[in-house]
C-alpha positions, 0 to 999 in steps of 0.5 A, a space after each residue: 309090911 313096911 310102907 314106903 313113905 313118899 318123899 314130897 318136895 318141899 315148897 320152893 325146894 330145888 327140883 332142877 339139877 346142875 349142868 345139862 338139866 339146868 339148860 334144858 329147864 331154861 328152854 322148858 315151858 315151865 321156865 317160860 311160864 315163870 317168866 310170863 308170870 313175872 312180866 304180868 306181875 307188878 314187879 319192876 321190869 327195868 334192869 335190876 343193876 343199871 336200871 335201863 328200861 326193859 327190852 327183848 335182850 334182857 335175861 332173868 337172873 336167878 338170885 339163888 339156885 336153891 329154888 330152881 324149878 320152883 322159883 318164887 318171883 322174888 328169886 329172879 330179877 330182870 337184868 340186861 346182858 351186860 349186867 348179867 355177865 358182870 354179876 356172874 363175873 363178880 360172883 366167880 371172883 368171889 366164890 365164897 359169897 352167896 349169889 344173892 349177895 353178889 347180885 345186890 353188891 353189883 347193884 349197889 356198886 353201879 348206883 354208887 358209880 352213878 352218884 360219885 367216884 368215877 376213876 380219874 385219868 390216872 386211876 384208869 391208866 393205873 389199872 392197865 394190864 401188862 399188855 396195855 389193856 383192861 380187864 372186863 371185871 374192872 371196866 364193868 365196875 366203872 359202869 362201862 358196858 362190855 364189849 368195849 366200844 370206841 371212845 369208852 375211855 374218853 366218855 369215862 374221863 368226861 364223866 369224872 370231870 363232870 362229877 367234880 364241877 361245883 354245883 
């Protein structure tokens, strides 16, 4: 009589499937415990992308889904809702890219926008869609929070000119 070998889960191997199982997991006690462990750790609590201070609207973003259900704390990062949406929008626009890479690129892009390279008024106008608006992905790349608020374009243009003043 042959013995059936038990298939044991490897450490840090995905245990949660896609779809409804994923959403059920996000409501589970296990996921709450992971978030609590993160909050009690010495890991940064500010937004991974834009670095604003933690608040109760923040999400925990999985930088990989390979370990879903048995996450290491290094597999999640806190992000504000705007940056979380931006990461997933960017990843959808670049499906060949790993989610971890897309997350890091969004962070680098945001940091670069803080240092230099605000769009000029001409560049802003050039990115208008055929209907005269702007795409969510484009304005988020410029560091503008979505949804757009009144005066966003004026603030962006002001930052462009402030960054070009001689020191």
